[in-house]
N, C-alpha and C positions, 0 to 999 in steps of 0.2 A: 679442047686438044691439050692432054698433060704432056709435060716435058719430064722424061725418064720417070714417070709414075708420080711426079711432085705435082701436087696441087697448086703449090705457090713456089715460084721459083724468082729468087732476089739475085741481080746481077751489078755489080760495081755500083753499088748505090751510095750517094753522097747526099748529105741532108745538113743544113745549118739554119738556125731561126734568123729571119730577116732581120728581127729587131736586136739581133745579139751585135753589141758594139766592137767585141773583138773577133767575131765571126768564127768562134771555136766550133768546129765541126763534131756534130753529134755523131754522124756516121762518116766515115772516110773510106770508101770503096769496100764495103762488104758484100759478101756473098753467102746466101741462106737458102736452102732447100726445105720444104716443108712437104713430106711424102703424104700421099693421099691414104686415108684410113687409119693413120697414126697419131699419137700424142707427142708433140713437139714441144719442148720446154725452152723460154728463152730467159736465161739469167744472167745477173752480174750486178755490181754495186749499184747504190741509188744514184739516179742522176745520168746514168749511161744510155738512156735512150728506148728503154725497153717499151715502154707505153707508147712512146712516139713512133716505135716500129708498127705497132698495132694500127695507129692512126693511118700511116702511109700505106700498109697494106688495104686498110678500109677507104682509102681514097678522100679521107677528110684534110689531108695537107698532101703536098705535092714534092718530091726531091729535087734537088737542083741537076742532080746526075742519075744515070742509071735505070733499069728496068724494074718491075713488079710484076710478074706474070702470074696471072689468077686464070687457071684453066687454058693457058696459051695467050691470053690476051693481055696487054699491057695496061694497067691500072691508070697509071699517071696521063696516058693519051685519051683516056676514053671522055666521050664528051657526058654531060649532066644525065641524059635520059638512060645512055649504056649503062653509067656507073650506078644509078640507082635501081636499075633491072639487076645487075651483078649483086649489089649488097642485101638483096632477097635471098641470096645463097649464103650469107655469112650470118651468124647470130654474134651477140657480144655480151659478155657479162662483166659489168663495170666493177670496180673494186669496191664501189659504195652501194652496189646493187641498183641504185638509181630508178627504184621504184616510183611511181606519180603517185604523190601522197594524197591527192585529192580522189583516188579510185580505191575501190576495195581489191583484195586478190584477184578475184575472179575478172574484173575489167581490166587489171593492168596485164594479163595473158591474153585476154580478148582483143585488147587494142590494136596489135600488129595484124591480126587476122580482118578485123573490121576496116583497117586503113588500107591493107593490101589486097584483100580477095572481094569476091563478091558472093560469098556463102551466105546461107539463110542462118537467122539467129541460132536455129534448133541445131545445126550443124556445129557452129560455134561453140555452142555449150558442151555438146560432145567432145570436142576436141580440146576446149580447156580443161575438164575434167580429166581426160587422158593424159595432159601433160601434168597436172597437178597429182595426179596418182602416182607416175613414173619418178616424182619426186618426194612421194610420200605426204602430200600436204593436202589432197583432196577436202578434208575435213575443215581445212582453214579458209574456203572460197571466199568466205563472207566476212573476214577479217580486214582491218584497215591495216596499212603498212606500220602505223605508229602501234599496233597491238604486237607486232612480229619481233620475236628475238633476232638477234643480229643472223645467226645461222638459218632460221626461218626465211628471212629476208633474202640471204644470198641463195637459197633453193628456191623462192618464188622467182627469182631474176634468174634463174636457170631454166625454170619450165617456160618462162616468156622468151629467153633465147631461143629455145627450140620450137617455139608455137608455128612459126613458117617451115618446119622440115628443113633447116639450112644443110649445106654439104660440110660447112666448117663453122666452128665455133672459138672466138677468141675470148680467153679469161684473163683478165688484168686483176693480179693479185687475190685470186680467189679465196685463199686462207687467210688473208690479213686480218687480224683482230678478233678469229675464231676461237673458242675454248677448244680443248681436246677432242670430245665427242662431237661436235659440230664440224670439227676439221676431219674428222675420220669419216663421218658421213659424206661430206663433199668430195674426199679423196675417192670414197667407194663409189659414188654417184658419177663422177667425171670418168672413170675407167670405165664402171659397166654401161654407161650410156653411149659413150663412144664405141663400144664394141656393138652393143643392141642394134643402135642406128646408124651404124658403119660410118660415122663422124669422121672428120680431120680436125684436131685440135690444137690449139696453141696456146700455150700456159705461159704467162710472164709471173714470176714468183720469187721471192727471197726464201722461201720454206725449203730448204735443201731435202730434209727427210722424206717430206711428204710428196714432192714433186718428182725426184728421182725414184721414188717407189712405183709411180705409174708412167713415167714417162718413157717413150720407144727411143726419142734422139734429144738429146741436149745441147745447146750451144751457150758458149758463154761469152758474153760481150763488154768491153770495156775501152775506154780511150778511142772510141770510134770505129773499134776493129773488132773481128771475131778472135778471141784469145784460145779458142779451142771448142771442139765439137766431137761428138761421139755417142755412144751408148752409156746410159746410166754407170754401169760398171767400168767404162773406160774412163768417164770423166773422173770418177771416185778413186781411181788407181793411177791418175795422171802424175808424170813426173816434173810437169810444169811447175815452177814455185809459185807462180801467180794463181793457177787454176787452184793447187793444192791449198793455198791460203785461203781462198774463198770459200772452197766446199767445204772445208774442215774447220773454217771459222777460227784461223791462227793469229794471233795478235801481231806476231812480228813475221815479216816477209816483204816482198816488192812493194805493197801498200805500206807507206810507213804512218805509225802513229801522229807525228808531229807534221803538219803541214808546213811547206817550204818556207823559210825564214831566214834572216840574217843570224850570225853568231848570237848565243845568248849574253855572253858577256858583254859584248860589245853594244847589244841594244840596251841592257841596264845600264850601260855608263854614260849611253848617248846623251841623256838628261842633262848631264854635266856640262856637255858642250855645247847645248842649246842655249 
Protein backbone atom coordinates (compact mmCIF):
# COMPACT_ATOMS: atom_id res chain seq x y z
CA UNK A 1 0.00 0.00 0.00
CA UNK A 2 1.38 3.37 -1.04
CA UNK A 3 1.04 6.49 1.09
CA UNK A 4 -0.16 9.34 -1.15
CA UNK A 5 1.50 7.59 -4.12
CA UNK A 6 4.88 7.67 -2.34
CA UNK A 7 6.85 4.43 -2.49
CA UNK A 8 8.95 5.64 0.47
CA UNK A 9 7.65 7.95 3.17
CA UNK A 10 9.97 9.10 5.98
CA UNK A 11 8.57 10.86 9.02
CA UNK A 12 10.26 12.53 12.03
CA UNK A 13 13.50 10.61 11.46
CA UNK A 14 16.21 10.94 14.12
CA UNK A 15 19.57 9.25 13.81
CA UNK A 16 23.03 9.55 15.34
CA UNK A 17 25.89 7.08 15.34
CA UNK A 18 26.20 5.14 18.57
CA UNK A 19 29.98 5.57 18.57
CA UNK A 20 29.78 9.36 18.28
CA UNK A 21 31.20 10.89 21.47
CA UNK A 22 29.24 14.11 21.23
CA UNK A 23 26.16 12.36 19.80
CA UNK A 24 25.79 14.94 17.04
CA UNK A 25 22.60 14.08 15.21
CA UNK A 26 22.95 13.13 11.57
CA UNK A 27 19.19 13.57 11.19
CA UNK A 28 17.08 15.62 13.54
CA UNK A 29 13.45 15.00 12.66
CA UNK A 30 13.50 15.00 8.85
CA UNK A 31 10.50 14.27 6.60
CA UNK A 32 11.06 13.01 3.03
CA UNK A 33 8.70 11.51 0.43
CA UNK A 34 9.90 9.45 -2.55
CA UNK A 35 7.13 9.42 -5.19
CA UNK A 36 6.60 6.19 -7.10
CA UNK A 37 7.88 6.14 -10.66
CA UNK A 38 9.94 9.33 -10.27
CA UNK A 39 13.60 10.26 -9.80
CA UNK A 40 14.24 11.92 -6.46
CA UNK A 41 17.61 13.53 -5.72
CA UNK A 42 19.04 13.85 -2.22
CA UNK A 43 21.71 16.55 -2.20
CA UNK A 44 23.79 18.50 0.29
CA UNK A 45 27.37 19.07 1.48
CA UNK A 46 29.70 16.20 2.34
CA UNK A 47 29.10 14.63 5.72
CA UNK A 48 25.41 15.48 5.94
CA UNK A 49 24.23 11.86 5.93
CA UNK A 50 23.09 11.30 2.36
CA UNK A 51 24.60 7.81 2.12
CA UNK A 52 23.44 7.13 5.68
CA UNK A 53 19.90 7.86 4.52
CA UNK A 54 20.18 5.15 1.85
CA UNK A 55 21.37 2.69 4.52
CA UNK A 56 18.38 3.59 6.69
CA UNK A 57 15.98 3.03 3.80
CA UNK A 58 17.66 -0.31 3.06
CA UNK A 59 17.48 -1.37 6.69
CA UNK A 60 21.24 -1.78 7.17
CA UNK A 61 21.01 0.58 10.15
CA UNK A 62 18.10 1.57 12.39
CA UNK A 63 17.05 5.08 13.45
CA UNK A 64 16.65 6.07 17.09
CA UNK A 65 13.24 7.58 16.31
CA UNK A 66 10.89 7.94 13.37
CA UNK A 67 9.38 5.82 10.63
CA UNK A 68 10.53 4.75 7.16
CA UNK A 69 7.62 3.34 5.22
CA UNK A 70 8.23 1.30 2.08
CA UNK A 71 5.02 0.20 0.40
CA UNK A 72 3.21 1.24 3.57
CA UNK A 73 5.32 -1.01 5.85
CA UNK A 74 7.73 0.39 8.42
CA UNK A 75 11.25 -0.84 7.64
CA UNK A 76 12.80 -0.33 11.13
CA UNK A 77 10.22 -2.66 12.70
CA UNK A 78 10.66 -5.50 10.20
CA UNK A 79 12.14 -8.81 11.29
CA UNK A 80 15.11 -10.23 9.38
CA UNK A 81 13.04 -12.50 7.13
CA UNK A 82 10.67 -9.71 6.13
CA UNK A 83 13.54 -7.25 5.59
CA UNK A 84 15.37 -9.65 3.27
CA UNK A 85 12.18 -10.12 1.28
CA UNK A 86 11.66 -6.35 0.94
CA UNK A 87 15.29 -5.79 -0.10
CA UNK A 88 14.70 -7.90 -3.20
CA UNK A 89 12.50 -5.03 -4.37
CA UNK A 90 15.41 -2.61 -4.02
CA UNK A 91 18.48 -2.28 -6.21
CA UNK A 92 21.64 -0.49 -5.15
CA UNK A 93 24.38 1.09 -7.24
CA UNK A 94 27.32 1.75 -4.94
CA UNK A 95 29.69 4.65 -5.49
CA UNK A 96 32.60 2.26 -6.11
CA UNK A 97 30.51 -0.10 -8.24
CA UNK A 98 31.37 -2.88 -5.74
CA UNK A 99 31.80 -5.53 -8.43
CA UNK A 100 33.08 -8.90 -7.23
CA UNK A 101 36.66 -8.95 -8.48
CA UNK A 102 36.98 -12.74 -8.77
CA UNK A 103 33.99 -12.95 -11.13
CA UNK A 104 33.69 -11.78 -14.71
CA UNK A 105 31.00 -9.37 -15.88
CA UNK A 106 28.51 -12.11 -16.72
CA UNK A 107 28.83 -13.83 -13.34
CA UNK A 108 28.59 -10.54 -11.45
CA UNK A 109 25.16 -9.93 -12.93
CA UNK A 110 24.11 -13.58 -12.67
CA UNK A 111 25.07 -13.68 -8.97
CA UNK A 112 21.83 -12.18 -7.51
CA UNK A 113 19.74 -14.31 -9.87
CA UNK A 114 21.52 -17.47 -8.74
CA UNK A 115 21.27 -16.47 -5.08
CA UNK A 116 17.64 -15.40 -4.94
CA UNK A 117 15.86 -17.40 -7.63
CA UNK A 118 15.62 -21.01 -8.74
CA UNK A 119 15.73 -20.18 -12.43
CA UNK A 120 17.55 -22.60 -14.76
CA UNK A 121 20.92 -21.47 -16.10
CA UNK A 122 19.58 -21.12 -19.64
CA UNK A 123 17.06 -18.53 -18.43
CA UNK A 124 19.63 -16.78 -16.26
CA UNK A 125 21.86 -16.50 -19.33
CA UNK A 126 19.11 -14.79 -21.31
CA UNK A 127 18.30 -12.41 -18.45
CA UNK A 128 21.95 -11.45 -17.97
CA UNK A 129 22.37 -10.72 -21.67
CA UNK A 130 19.18 -8.63 -21.62
CA UNK A 131 20.48 -6.53 -18.72
CA UNK A 132 23.87 -6.08 -20.38
CA UNK A 133 22.24 -5.09 -23.66
CA UNK A 134 20.22 -2.48 -21.78
CA UNK A 135 23.43 -0.80 -20.55
CA UNK A 136 25.26 -1.30 -23.86
CA UNK A 137 27.80 -3.86 -22.62
CA UNK A 138 26.63 -7.23 -23.89
CA UNK A 139 29.96 -7.60 -25.70
CA UNK A 140 31.85 -7.18 -22.41
CA UNK A 141 30.31 -10.23 -20.73
CA UNK A 142 33.59 -12.16 -20.48
CA UNK A 143 35.75 -9.31 -19.19
CA UNK A 144 36.97 -9.15 -15.60
CA UNK A 145 36.29 -6.03 -13.48
CA UNK A 146 39.99 -5.11 -13.69
CA UNK A 147 39.63 -4.83 -17.48
CA UNK A 148 36.80 -2.29 -17.29
CA UNK A 149 37.05 1.47 -17.37
CA UNK A 150 35.43 3.39 -14.55
CA UNK A 151 32.40 4.20 -16.66
CA UNK A 152 32.00 0.61 -17.84
CA UNK A 153 32.24 -0.69 -14.28
CA UNK A 154 29.49 1.68 -13.18
CA UNK A 155 27.27 0.48 -16.05
CA UNK A 156 27.90 -3.17 -15.16
CA UNK A 157 26.96 -2.34 -11.57
CA UNK A 158 23.78 -0.74 -12.93
CA UNK A 159 22.96 -3.93 -14.84
CA UNK A 160 23.47 -5.96 -11.67
CA UNK A 161 21.24 -3.53 -9.71
CA UNK A 162 18.33 -4.25 -12.07
CA UNK A 163 18.98 -8.01 -12.31
CA UNK A 164 16.04 -8.89 -10.06
CA UNK A 165 13.73 -6.29 -11.63
CA UNK A 166 13.42 -4.16 -8.47
CA UNK A 167 10.81 -1.49 -7.95
CA UNK A 168 13.36 1.00 -6.67
CA UNK A 169 17.04 1.70 -7.24
CA UNK A 170 19.26 3.77 -4.96
CA UNK A 171 22.27 5.47 -6.57
CA UNK A 172 25.14 6.51 -4.30
CA UNK A 173 27.17 9.18 -6.14
CA UNK A 174 26.69 7.55 -9.59
CA UNK A 175 28.62 10.29 -11.42
CA UNK A 176 31.63 10.51 -9.09
CA UNK A 177 34.98 10.18 -10.87
CA UNK A 178 33.47 9.87 -14.35
CA UNK A 179 34.77 11.61 -17.46
CA UNK A 180 32.25 13.82 -19.35
CA UNK A 181 31.34 11.08 -21.86
CA UNK A 182 30.81 8.40 -19.21
CA UNK A 183 28.84 10.87 -17.11
CA UNK A 184 26.61 11.70 -20.07
CA UNK A 185 26.00 8.00 -20.71
CA UNK A 186 25.04 7.40 -17.06
CA UNK A 187 22.69 10.40 -17.01
CA UNK A 188 20.92 9.11 -20.11
CA UNK A 189 20.79 5.55 -18.75
CA UNK A 190 19.28 6.52 -15.42
CA UNK A 191 16.55 8.59 -17.05
CA UNK A 192 15.75 6.13 -19.84
CA UNK A 193 15.80 3.05 -17.57
CA UNK A 194 13.64 4.75 -14.97
CA UNK A 195 11.04 5.44 -17.65
CA UNK A 196 11.30 2.13 -19.50
CA UNK A 197 11.19 -0.07 -16.37
CA UNK A 198 8.82 2.22 -14.42
CA UNK A 199 11.36 2.40 -11.62
CA UNK A 200 11.49 4.65 -8.61
CA UNK A 201 14.99 6.10 -8.29
CA UNK A 202 16.81 7.84 -5.45
CA UNK A 203 20.02 9.63 -6.41
CA UNK A 204 22.59 10.85 -3.90
CA UNK A 205 24.97 13.16 -5.72
CA UNK A 206 27.12 16.31 -5.57
CA UNK A 207 26.94 16.80 -9.34
CA UNK A 208 24.44 19.64 -9.54
CA UNK A 209 24.07 20.03 -13.31
CA UNK A 210 23.70 16.34 -14.15
CA UNK A 211 21.41 15.55 -11.23
CA UNK A 212 19.06 18.49 -11.75
CA UNK A 213 18.83 17.58 -15.44
CA UNK A 214 17.12 14.24 -14.71
CA UNK A 215 15.53 14.62 -11.26
CA UNK A 216 11.79 15.10 -10.84
CA UNK A 217 12.11 16.15 -7.20
CA UNK A 218 15.08 17.43 -5.18
CA UNK A 219 15.76 17.52 -1.45
CA UNK A 220 18.61 19.57 -0.01
CA UNK A 221 19.71 18.38 3.44
CA UNK A 222 22.22 19.79 5.91
CA UNK A 223 22.74 20.11 9.65
CA UNK A 224 20.33 17.27 10.30
CA UNK A 225 17.39 18.92 8.56
CA UNK A 226 15.77 19.36 5.15
CA UNK A 227 16.85 22.83 4.04
CA UNK A 228 14.49 22.84 1.07
CA UNK A 229 12.77 20.71 -1.55
CA UNK A 230 10.95 21.05 -4.83
CA UNK A 231 11.36 20.63 -8.58
CA UNK A 232 14.80 21.27 -10.11
CA UNK A 233 13.59 24.68 -11.33
CA UNK A 234 12.29 25.61 -7.89
CA UNK A 235 15.57 24.59 -6.26
CA UNK A 236 17.65 26.44 -8.86
CA UNK A 237 15.63 29.63 -8.37
CA UNK A 238 15.30 29.36 -4.59
CA UNK A 239 15.69 32.61 -2.66
CA UNK A 240 17.15 30.73 0.31
CA UNK A 241 20.75 31.99 0.78
CA UNK A 242 21.86 28.53 1.90
CA UNK A 243 20.33 26.65 -1.06
CA UNK A 244 21.53 29.30 -3.51
CA UNK A 245 25.09 29.01 -2.21
CA UNK A 246 25.05 25.23 -2.52
CA UNK A 247 23.37 24.95 -5.93
CA UNK A 248 25.42 27.72 -7.55
CA UNK A 249 28.70 26.92 -5.78
CA UNK A 250 29.17 30.36 -4.26
CA UNK A 251 32.24 30.86 -2.08
CA UNK A 252 30.46 33.35 0.18
CA UNK A 253 27.25 32.66 2.02
CA UNK A 254 25.84 30.96 5.12
CA UNK A 255 28.54 28.28 4.84
CA UNK A 256 31.72 30.13 5.81
CA UNK A 257 35.17 29.56 4.36
CA UNK A 258 36.81 29.66 7.81
CA UNK A 259 36.06 27.00 10.39
CA UNK A 260 34.95 28.56 13.68
CA UNK A 261 37.99 29.67 15.71
CA UNK A 262 39.19 32.23 18.24
CA UNK A 263 40.21 35.71 17.12
CA UNK A 264 43.16 35.37 14.71
CA UNK A 265 45.32 38.06 16.34
CA UNK A 266 44.71 36.68 19.82
CA UNK A 267 45.57 33.19 18.57
CA UNK A 268 48.89 34.41 17.14
CA UNK A 269 49.82 36.24 20.33
CA UNK A 270 48.77 33.41 22.59
CA UNK A 271 52.17 31.71 22.30
CA UNK A 272 53.73 34.64 24.12
CA UNK A 273 51.50 33.89 27.11
CA UNK A 274 52.17 30.15 27.15
